[in-house]
N, C-alpha and C positions, 0 to 999 in steps of 0.2 A: 195686862189680859191681853192681848194681843199677843206673848206666846199663846195663852191659855186657847185663844181662837187653832190658832192657825194648830197649838196640840193638839184639838179638835176634833178639828177638818182632815187632820195627817191618817188619827189615825180610825175617824171611824175610815175613810178608802181604802187604808192594809186593812182590813176589818172585813172589808166590803168586798177584796180581792178576793181576799180567800174563803169569805163564804159561793162565792162569784166561783171561783175552780170547782167547792166539793159541790155546786147547781151540776159545776157540768161535767161532773163523772157523772154525777145522777140521769142523764140527758144520755148518755155514752152504755146506762143502762138499759134503759127504755132502748131504745134502737138496735141492741141488739139484740132484745127479749121480741121484738117488731119484726124483726130480718128473722130469727130463728120461729116463729109464726107464720109468714112469707110464703119461707123454706116448706115448710112441714106440709103446708096448702095447697100450697108446689105439686108434692109430691106422692099431693089422700089423690088431684085431681090426673095428674100422669097416669098415676096404678089403676086408678077406677076405672078412669072413662078417658085418658087416650089423646087431654086433653092438648095440641097447640099454645106452647110458649106462650108468645104473643096476644092467640085467643086468649088463656089466661092471665097474663097481665091488666086488659080493656078491662075485664071483671070480675078481677080484687080491690075487694075494702081491708081497709084499713088506718080509722086516724090518725093513726101516731103520722105515719109513710105517706100520708095526705096532707098535714098540717107544716112535713117538711119540703113538700112537692117533689119526692118519691117518686112515686104514683101518675102524676101528673107526668113527670119527668117521661116515663116509664110508654104509656098513650101517648106522651108523641111520638112511639116509634125510634125513640136512642137505643140504644146496648144500655145492658143493664150493668152496666159498668160503668159507658158514660152518666145515667144519671148518678152513680154513685158515689164518682168524682166533682157534680155540677150540686150533689146536695152534703157533700163528705164535711162542712161548716157543720150545717143545716143539725148531720147527722150526730156530730164530733165522736166519730168515729177515730181509732187511733192508721197508726200507720199498716203495726200487723192488721187490725181489720179487718179494712182497705183494703190488703193486699191480696188476704185468707178470700174474702166476697168477691174480685176481678178476677182470681185464681177461678172461682169458682162459675164462674157468670161468663167465663170465654167459650166454654166448650158446648153451652146451652142451647141444643134445641137443636141441636147436629147430630148426633147421637137415635140408638133405640129406645123406644117405652122402655122398653128392660134397660137400658143400661142403665138410661139416665135415671134413673129410679135409685138404682144401685151407689149411683152418684148423690143426689140428689141425700140418700142417707151420710152419708161417709161427708157430705159437708151439714150437716145437718150437725151433727156430734162434731164431728167439731169447731163452728159454731157454738152448740150447748158449750164446750170447752171453757171457750175462749167468753161465757157469758158466767159458766161455775167460777172462772178465776174472776170475774168483777165483778160481779156477791161480796168474793170473799174482801178480795183488797180494798174493795169501798168504805166500810169503814177510818179498816189505817188510816187512806188515801184521804180522807173529808179531813176523820180528826188532823193531820197534818197540816194538810191544804190553813184549815184555820188558828191550828198551834198558829204559823208562820204569820199570816192576817195582826194575831194577834204579838206576836213578839216583834216583830215588825214595826205595830205603835210605841212598842214600844220600849222602842230600841228609837224610834222619832226626837220618841218625851219627852228624853232622859239628855239625850245630844242635844237638844231645841234649851230645853233646865239647864 
């Protein structure tokens, strides 16, 4: 009887692990979409109104970026890169995403408006590519993580019995 209870708990834990990792992939997708919206909005504000980046971040609203604390850090006058690093865990971004966005942030606000718009468009396209890749690999990796969780549960059950 105790073996069955143990198998049940192990199965539940490893299954939950697989579903948790699959959920993290979805969160990364949401984060990339939110960052892409931010870059698109920044580009349009700079091109239409020549809005300074600090002023833009003070007025920008995005529910998802608010929840994870990213915009709060930006409004506290932290740099884009610092805010990104502070919220990296909450945004579920991988190292490649973070390095791309830090590269974008490094020259932010230091060049003319025309060049800034071109630069924003370049990184918007790069971010869109990463988002597209994430969307393509989401179903495959999600299924993989869930399967690994299930197979780990099966393995534990076989070992215990």
